[in-house]
mmCIF file of the N, C-alpha and C atoms, coordinates in Angstrom:
data_MODEL
# 
_entry.id   MODEL 
# 
loop_
_atom_site.group_PDB 
_atom_site.id 
_atom_site.type_symbol 
_atom_site.label_atom_id 
_atom_site.label_alt_id 
_atom_site.label_comp_id 
_atom_site.label_asym_id 
_atom_site.label_entity_id 
_atom_site.label_seq_id 
_atom_site.pdbx_PDB_ins_code 
_atom_site.Cartn_x 
_atom_site.Cartn_y 
_atom_site.Cartn_z 
_atom_site.occupancy 
_atom_site.B_iso_or_equiv 
_atom_site.pdbx_formal_charge 
_atom_site.auth_seq_id 
_atom_site.auth_comp_id 
_atom_site.auth_asym_id 
_atom_site.auth_atom_id 
_atom_site.pdbx_PDB_model_num 
ATOM 1   N N  . UNK A 1 1  ? -165.597 -17.477 32.455  1.00 0.00 ? 1  UNK A N  1 
ATOM 2   C CA . UNK A 1 1  ? -165.149 -17.318 31.080  1.00 0.00 ? 1  UNK A CA 1 
ATOM 3   C C  . UNK A 1 1  ? -166.367 -17.266 30.153  1.00 0.00 ? 1  UNK A C  1 
ATOM 4   N N  . UNK A 1 2  ? -166.397 -16.261 29.292  1.00 0.00 ? 2  UNK A N  1 
ATOM 5   C CA . UNK A 1 2  ? -167.519 -16.099 28.374  1.00 0.00 ? 2  UNK A CA 1 
ATOM 6   C C  . UNK A 1 2  ? -167.314 -16.954 27.137  1.00 0.00 ? 2  UNK A C  1 
ATOM 7   N N  . UNK A 1 3  ? -168.417 -17.367 26.562  1.00 0.00 ? 3  UNK A N  1 
ATOM 8   C CA . UNK A 1 3  ? -168.365 -18.112 25.303  1.00 0.00 ? 3  UNK A CA 1 
ATOM 9   C C  . UNK A 1 3  ? -168.273 -17.093 24.173  1.00 0.00 ? 3  UNK A C  1 
ATOM 10  N N  . UNK A 1 4  ? -167.312 -17.286 23.289  1.00 0.00 ? 4  UNK A N  1 
ATOM 11  C CA . UNK A 1 4  ? -167.120 -16.358 22.169  1.00 0.00 ? 4  UNK A CA 1 
ATOM 12  C C  . UNK A 1 4  ? -168.093 -16.686 21.048  1.00 0.00 ? 4  UNK A C  1 
ATOM 13  N N  . UNK A 1 5  ? -168.650 -15.641 20.475  1.00 0.00 ? 5  UNK A N  1 
ATOM 14  C CA . UNK A 1 5  ? -169.556 -15.834 19.353  1.00 0.00 ? 5  UNK A CA 1 
ATOM 15  C C  . UNK A 1 5  ? -168.740 -16.125 18.085  1.00 0.00 ? 5  UNK A C  1 
ATOM 16  N N  . UNK A 1 6  ? -169.373 -16.755 17.101  1.00 0.00 ? 6  UNK A N  1 
ATOM 17  C CA . UNK A 1 6  ? -168.658 -17.023 15.840  1.00 0.00 ? 6  UNK A CA 1 
ATOM 18  C C  . UNK A 1 6  ? -168.137 -15.738 15.185  1.00 0.00 ? 6  UNK A C  1 
ATOM 19  N N  . UNK A 1 7  ? -168.883 -14.663 15.372  1.00 0.00 ? 7  UNK A N  1 
ATOM 20  C CA . UNK A 1 7  ? -168.467 -13.390 14.780  1.00 0.00 ? 7  UNK A CA 1 
ATOM 21  C C  . UNK A 1 7  ? -167.144 -12.909 15.389  1.00 0.00 ? 7  UNK A C  1 
ATOM 22  N N  . UNK A 1 8  ? -166.989 -13.083 16.700  1.00 0.00 ? 8  UNK A N  1 
ATOM 23  C CA . UNK A 1 8  ? -165.738 -12.675 17.341  1.00 0.00 ? 8  UNK A CA 1 
ATOM 24  C C  . UNK A 1 8  ? -164.582 -13.572 16.933  1.00 0.00 ? 8  UNK A C  1 
ATOM 25  N N  . UNK A 1 9  ? -164.843 -14.849 16.707  1.00 0.00 ? 9  UNK A N  1 
ATOM 26  C CA . UNK A 1 9  ? -163.795 -15.759 16.244  1.00 0.00 ? 9  UNK A CA 1 
ATOM 27  C C  . UNK A 1 9  ? -163.310 -15.357 14.856  1.00 0.00 ? 9  UNK A C  1 
ATOM 28  N N  . UNK A 1 10 ? -164.251 -14.994 13.999  1.00 0.00 ? 10 UNK A N  1 
ATOM 29  C CA . UNK A 1 10 ? -163.888 -14.553 12.641  1.00 0.00 ? 10 UNK A CA 1 
ATOM 30  C C  . UNK A 1 10 ? -163.090 -13.254 12.719  1.00 0.00 ? 10 UNK A C  1 
ATOM 31  N N  . UNK A 1 11 ? -163.548 -12.345 13.566  1.00 0.00 ? 11 UNK A N  1 
ATOM 32  C CA . UNK A 1 11 ? -162.855 -11.063 13.712  1.00 0.00 ? 11 UNK A CA 1 
ATOM 33  C C  . UNK A 1 11 ? -161.434 -11.272 14.226  1.00 0.00 ? 11 UNK A C  1 
ATOM 34  N N  . UNK A 1 12 ? -161.260 -12.154 15.201  1.00 0.00 ? 12 UNK A N  1 
ATOM 35  C CA . UNK A 1 12 ? -159.930 -12.429 15.738  1.00 0.00 ? 12 UNK A CA 1 
ATOM 36  C C  . UNK A 1 12 ? -159.042 -13.071 14.678  1.00 0.00 ? 12 UNK A C  1 
ATOM 37  N N  . UNK A 1 13 ? -159.600 -13.976 13.879  1.00 0.00 ? 13 UNK A N  1 
ATOM 38  C CA . UNK A 1 13 ? -158.830 -14.626 12.813  1.00 0.00 ? 13 UNK A CA 1 
ATOM 39  C C  . UNK A 1 13 ? -158.361 -13.602 11.780  1.00 0.00 ? 13 UNK A C  1 
ATOM 40  N N  . UNK A 1 14 ? -159.254 -12.713 11.381  1.00 0.00 ? 14 UNK A N  1 
ATOM 41  C CA . UNK A 1 14 ? -158.892 -11.677 10.402  1.00 0.00 ? 14 UNK A CA 1 
ATOM 42  C C  . UNK A 1 14 ? -157.802 -10.771 10.969  1.00 0.00 ? 14 UNK A C  1 
ATOM 43  N N  . UNK A 1 15 ? -157.911 -10.433 12.260  1.00 0.00 ? 15 UNK A N  1 
ATOM 44  C CA . UNK A 1 15 ? -156.915 -9.582  12.891  1.00 0.00 ? 15 UNK A CA 1 
ATOM 45  C C  . UNK A 1 15 ? -155.542 -10.251 12.914  1.00 0.00 ? 15 UNK A C  1 
ATOM 46  N N  . UNK A 1 16 ? -155.488 -11.529 13.229  1.00 0.00 ? 16 UNK A N  1 
ATOM 47  C CA . UNK A 1 16 ? -154.219 -12.262 13.259  1.00 0.00 ? 16 UNK A CA 1 
ATOM 48  C C  . UNK A 1 16 ? -153.625 -12.353 11.857  1.00 0.00 ? 16 UNK A C  1 
ATOM 49  N N  . UNK A 1 17 ? -154.447 -12.657 10.863  1.00 0.00 ? 17 UNK A N  1 
ATOM 50  C CA . UNK A 1 17 ? -153.969 -12.743 9.475   1.00 0.00 ? 17 UNK A CA 1 
ATOM 51  C C  . UNK A 1 17 ? -153.433 -11.390 9.013   1.00 0.00 ? 17 UNK A C  1 
ATOM 52  N N  . UNK A 1 18 ? -154.118 -10.313 9.392   1.00 0.00 ? 18 UNK A N  1 
ATOM 53  C CA . UNK A 1 18 ? -153.678 -8.969  9.016   1.00 0.00 ? 18 UNK A CA 1 
ATOM 54  C C  . UNK A 1 18 ? -152.308 -8.654  9.618   1.00 0.00 ? 18 UNK A C  1 
ATOM 55  N N  . UNK A 1 19 ? -152.111 -9.018  10.890  1.00 0.00 ? 19 UNK A N  1 
ATOM 56  C CA . UNK A 1 19 ? -150.809 -8.781  11.525  1.00 0.00 ? 19 UNK A CA 1 
ATOM 57  C C  . UNK A 1 19 ? -149.706 -9.582  10.847  1.00 0.00 ? 19 UNK A C  1 
ATOM 58  N N  . UNK A 1 20 ? -150.015 -10.784 10.411  1.00 0.00 ? 20 UNK A N  1 
ATOM 59  C CA . UNK A 1 20 ? -149.008 -11.613 9.748   1.00 0.00 ? 20 UNK A CA 1 
ATOM 60  C C  . UNK A 1 20 ? -148.662 -11.054 8.371   1.00 0.00 ? 20 UNK A C  1 
ATOM 61  N N  . UNK A 1 21 ? -149.672 -10.607 7.631   1.00 0.00 ? 21 UNK A N  1 
ATOM 62  C CA . UNK A 1 21 ? -149.456 -10.141 6.260   1.00 0.00 ? 21 UNK A CA 1 
ATOM 63  C C  . UNK A 1 21 ? -149.037 -8.670  6.166   1.00 0.00 ? 21 UNK A C  1 
ATOM 64  N N  . UNK A 1 22 ? -149.134 -7.918  7.251   1.00 0.00 ? 22 UNK A N  1 
ATOM 65  C CA . UNK A 1 22 ? -148.868 -6.480  7.196   1.00 0.00 ? 22 UNK A CA 1 
ATOM 66  C C  . UNK A 1 22 ? -147.503 -6.119  6.619   1.00 0.00 ? 22 UNK A C  1 
ATOM 67  N N  . UNK A 1 23 ? -146.401 -6.759  7.040   1.00 0.00 ? 23 UNK A N  1 
ATOM 68  C CA . UNK A 1 23 ? -145.101 -6.355  6.472   1.00 0.00 ? 23 UNK A CA 1 
ATOM 69  C C  . UNK A 1 23 ? -145.044 -6.518  4.955   1.00 0.00 ? 23 UNK A C  1 
ATOM 70  N N  . UNK A 1 24 ? -145.579 -7.590  4.437   1.00 0.00 ? 24 UNK A N  1 
ATOM 71  C CA . UNK A 1 24 ? -145.582 -7.797  2.991   1.00 0.00 ? 24 UNK A CA 1 
ATOM 72  C C  . UNK A 1 24 ? -146.455 -6.796  2.263   1.00 0.00 ? 24 UNK A C  1 
ATOM 73  N N  . UNK A 1 25 ? -147.628 -6.516  2.803   1.00 0.00 ? 25 UNK A N  1 
ATOM 74  C CA . UNK A 1 25 ? -148.533 -5.543  2.188   1.00 0.00 ? 25 UNK A CA 1 
ATOM 75  C C  . UNK A 1 25 ? -147.915 -4.148  2.241   1.00 0.00 ? 25 UNK A C  1 
ATOM 76  N N  . UNK A 1 26 ? -147.306 -3.820  3.363   1.00 0.00 ? 26 UNK A N  1 
ATOM 77  C CA . UNK A 1 26 ? -146.683 -2.508  3.521   1.00 0.00 ? 26 UNK A CA 1 
ATOM 78  C C  . UNK A 1 26 ? -145.553 -2.326  2.512   1.00 0.00 ? 26 UNK A C  1 
ATOM 79  N N  . UNK A 1 27 ? -144.733 -3.356  2.332   1.00 0.00 ? 27 UNK A N  1 
ATOM 80  C CA . UNK A 1 27 ? -143.631 -3.277  1.374   1.00 0.00 ? 27 UNK A CA 1 
ATOM 81  C C  . UNK A 1 27 ? -144.164 -3.187  -0.054  1.00 0.00 ? 27 UNK A C  1 
ATOM 82  N N  . UNK A 1 28 ? -145.200 -3.965  -0.373  1.00 0.00 ? 28 UNK A N  1 
ATOM 83  C CA . UNK A 1 28 ? -145.751 -3.983  -1.722  1.00 0.00 ? 28 UNK A CA 1 
ATOM 84  C C  . UNK A 1 28 ? -146.361 -2.634  -2.092  1.00 0.00 ? 28 UNK A C  1 
ATOM 85  N N  . UNK A 1 29 ? -146.993 -1.965  -1.140  1.00 0.00 ? 29 UNK A N  1 
ATOM 86  C CA . UNK A 1 29 ? -147.672 -0.701  -1.415  1.00 0.00 ? 29 UNK A CA 1 
ATOM 87  C C  . UNK A 1 29 ? -146.758 0.507   -1.177  1.00 0.00 ? 29 UNK A C  1 
ATOM 88  N N  . UNK A 1 30 ? -145.512 0.253   -0.823  1.00 0.00 ? 30 UNK A N  1 
ATOM 89  C CA . UNK A 1 30 ? -144.592 1.317   -0.471  1.00 0.00 ? 30 UNK A CA 1 
ATOM 90  C C  . UNK A 1 30 ? -144.106 2.081   -1.698  1.00 0.00 ? 30 UNK A C  1 
ATOM 91  N N  . UNK A 1 31 ? -144.008 3.399   -1.606  1.00 0.00 ? 31 UNK A N  1 
ATOM 92  C CA . UNK A 1 31 ? -143.442 4.186   -2.707  1.00 0.00 ? 31 UNK A CA 1 
ATOM 93  C C  . UNK A 1 31 ? -141.967 3.858   -2.941  1.00 0.00 ? 31 UNK A C  1 
ATOM 94  N N  . UNK A 1 32 ? -141.296 3.370   -1.909  1.00 0.00 ? 32 UNK A N  1 
ATOM 95  C CA . UNK A 1 32 ? -139.884 3.001   -2.040  1.00 0.00 ? 32 UNK A CA 1 
ATOM 96  C C  . UNK A 1 32 ? -139.710 1.931   -3.110  1.00 0.00 ? 32 UNK A C  1 
ATOM 97  N N  . UNK A 1 33 ? -140.643 0.998   -3.189  1.00 0.00 ? 33 UNK A N  1 
ATOM 98  C CA . UNK A 1 33 ? -140.563 -0.071  -4.176  1.00 0.00 ? 33 UNK A CA 1 
ATOM 99  C C  . UNK A 1 33 ? -140.635 0.493   -5.592  1.00 0.00 ? 33 UNK A C  1 
ATOM 100 N N  . UNK A 1 34 ? -141.480 1.479   -5.802  1.00 0.00 ? 34 UNK A N  1 
ATOM 101 C CA . UNK A 1 34 ? -141.612 2.103   -7.123  1.00 0.00 ? 34 UNK A CA 1 
ATOM 102 C C  . UNK A 1 34 ? -140.327 2.832   -7.496  1.00 0.00 ? 34 UNK A C  1 
ATOM 103 N N  . UNK A 1 35 ? -139.770 3.568   -6.546  1.00 0.00 ? 35 UNK A N  1 
ATOM 104 C CA . UNK A 1 35 ? -138.530 4.307   -6.808  1.00 0.00 ? 35 UNK A CA 1 
ATOM 105 C C  . UNK A 1 35 ? -137.388 3.333   -7.088  1.00 0.00 ? 35 UNK A C  1 
ATOM 106 N N  . UNK A 1 36 ? -137.297 2.274   -6.304  1.00 0.00 ? 36 UNK A N  1 
ATOM 107 C CA . UNK A 1 36 ? -136.239 1.279   -6.494  1.00 0.00 ? 36 UNK A CA 1 
ATOM 108 C C  . UNK A 1 36 ? -136.361 0.619   -7.873  1.00 0.00 ? 36 UNK A C  1 
ATOM 109 N N  . UNK A 1 37 ? -137.572 0.275   -8.274  1.00 0.00 ? 37 UNK A N  1 
ATOM 110 C CA . UNK A 1 37 ? -137.780 -0.346  -9.582  1.00 0.00 ? 37 UNK A CA 1 
ATOM 111 C C  . UNK A 1 37 ? -137.423 0.628   -10.706 1.00 0.00 ? 37 UNK A C  1 
ATOM 112 N N  . UNK A 1 38 ? -137.769 1.887   -10.543 1.00 0.00 ? 38 UNK A N  1 
ATOM 113 C CA . UNK A 1 38 ? -137.446 2.887   -11.560 1.00 0.00 ? 38 UNK A CA 1 
ATOM 114 C C  . UNK A 1 38 ? -135.936 3.051   -11.703 1.00 0.00 ? 38 UNK A C  1 
ATOM 115 N N  . UNK A 1 39 ? -135.232 3.014   -10.588 1.00 0.00 ? 39 UNK A N  1 
ATOM 116 C CA . UNK A 1 39 ? -133.779 3.147   -10.646 1.00 0.00 ? 39 UNK A CA 1 
ATOM 117 C C  . UNK A 1 39 ? -133.128 1.942   -11.321 1.00 0.00 ? 39 UNK A C  1 
ATOM 118 N N  . UNK A 1 40 ? -133.744 0.784   -11.199 1.00 0.00 ? 40 UNK A N  1 
ATOM 119 C CA . UNK A 1 40 ? -133.205 -0.414  -11.836 1.00 0.00 ? 40 UNK A CA 1 
ATOM 120 C C  . UNK A 1 40 ? -133.649 -0.543  -13.293 1.00 0.00 ? 40 UNK A C  1 
ATOM 121 N N  . UNK A 1 41 ? -134.514 0.353   -13.736 1.00 0.00 ? 41 UNK A N  1 
ATOM 122 C CA . UNK A 1 41 ? -134.967 0.314   -15.123 1.00 0.00 ? 41 UNK A CA 1 
ATOM 123 C C  . UNK A 1 41 ? -136.130 -0.620  -15.366 1.00 0.00 ? 41 UNK A C  1 
ATOM 124 N N  . UNK A 1 42 ? -136.793 -1.046  -14.313 1.00 0.00 ? 42 UNK A N  1 
ATOM 125 C CA . UNK A 1 42 ? -137.936 -1.943  -14.484 1.00 0.00 ? 42 UNK A CA 1 
ATOM 126 C C  . UNK A 1 42 ? -139.126 -1.175  -15.044 1.00 0.00 ? 42 UNK A C  1 
ATOM 127 N N  . UNK A 1 43 ? -139.307 0.035   -14.543 1.00 0.00 ? 43 UNK A N  1 
ATOM 128 C CA . UNK A 1 43 ? -140.423 0.854   -15.006 1.00 0.00 ? 43 UNK A CA 1 
ATOM 129 C C  . UNK A 1 43 ? -139.843 1.928   -15.922 1.00 0.00 ? 43 UNK A C  1 
ATOM 130 N N  . UNK A 1 44 ? -139.853 1.657   -17.208 1.00 0.00 ? 44 UNK A N  1 
ATOM 131 C CA . UNK A 1 44 ? -139.290 2.585   -18.177 1.00 0.00 ? 44 UNK A CA 1 
ATOM 132 C C  . UNK A 1 44 ? -140.228 2.655   -19.367 1.00 0.00 ? 44 UNK A C  1 
ATOM 133 N N  . UNK A 1 45 ? -140.489 3.847   -19.834 1.00 0.00 ? 45 UNK A N  1 
ATOM 134 C CA . UNK A 1 45 ? -141.329 4.007   -21.012 1.00 0.00 ? 45 UNK A CA 1 
ATOM 135 C C  . UNK A 1 45 ? -140.399 4.224   -22.206 1.00 0.00 ? 45 UNK A C  1 
ATOM 136 N N  . UNK A 1 46 ? -140.270 3.190   -23.005 1.00 0.00 ? 46 UNK A N  1 
ATOM 137 C CA . UNK A 1 46 ? -139.420 3.270   -24.184 1.00 0.00 ? 46 UNK A CA 1 
ATOM 138 C C  . UNK A 1 46 ? -140.256 3.430   -25.437 1.00 0.00 ? 46 UNK A C  1 
ATOM 139 N N  . UNK A 1 47 ? -139.651 4.044   -26.443 1.00 0.00 ? 47 UNK A N  1 
ATOM 140 C CA . UNK A 1 47 ? -140.325 4.116   -27.733 1.00 0.00 ? 47 UNK A CA 1 
ATOM 141 C C  . UNK A 1 47 ? -140.248 2.741   -28.387 1.00 0.00 ? 47 UNK A C  1 
ATOM 142 N N  . UNK A 1 48 ? -141.258 2.369   -29.134 1.00 0.00 ? 48 UNK A N  1 
ATOM 143 C CA . UNK A 1 48 ? -141.187 1.059   -29.812 1.00 0.00 ? 48 UNK A CA 1 
ATOM 144 C C  . UNK A 1 48 ? -140.058 1.016   -30.837 1.00 0.00 ? 48 UNK A C  1 
ATOM 145 N N  . UNK A 1 49 ? -139.464 -0.127  -30.960 1.00 0.00 ? 49 UNK A N  1 
ATOM 146 C CA . UNK A 1 49 ? -138.353 -0.292  -31.908 1.00 0.00 ? 49 UNK A CA 1 
ATOM 147 C C  . UNK A 1 49 ? -138.873 -0.272  -33.336 1.00 0.00 ? 49 UNK A C  1 
ATOM 148 N N  . UNK A 1 50 ? -138.147 0.406   -34.201 1.00 0.00 ? 50 UNK A N  1 
ATOM 149 C CA . UNK A 1 50 ? -138.518 0.448   -35.618 1.00 0.00 ? 50 UNK A CA 1 
ATOM 150 C C  . UNK A 1 50 ? -137.760 -0.646  -36.359 1.00 0.00 ? 50 UNK A C  1 
ATOM 151 N N  . UNK A 1 51 ? -138.486 -1.429  -37.119 1.00 0.00 ? 51 UNK A N  1 
ATOM 152 C CA . UNK A 1 51 ? -137.856 -2.519  -37.868 1.00 0.00 ? 51 UNK A CA 1 
ATOM 153 C C  . UNK A 1 51 ? -137.759 -2.204  -39.342 1.00 0.00 ? 51 UNK A C  1 
# 
């Protein structure tokens, strides 16, 4: 069994964290989220109200 270098341990940790966070990142960066928000009226450009 080989001794792992600190660099490989860091690389493995980053890889595991990436696999865990991938679904959330994928959903957050998805165009579907933008379309869904637009349909719900979250992203709307309204004219300012006149008082």
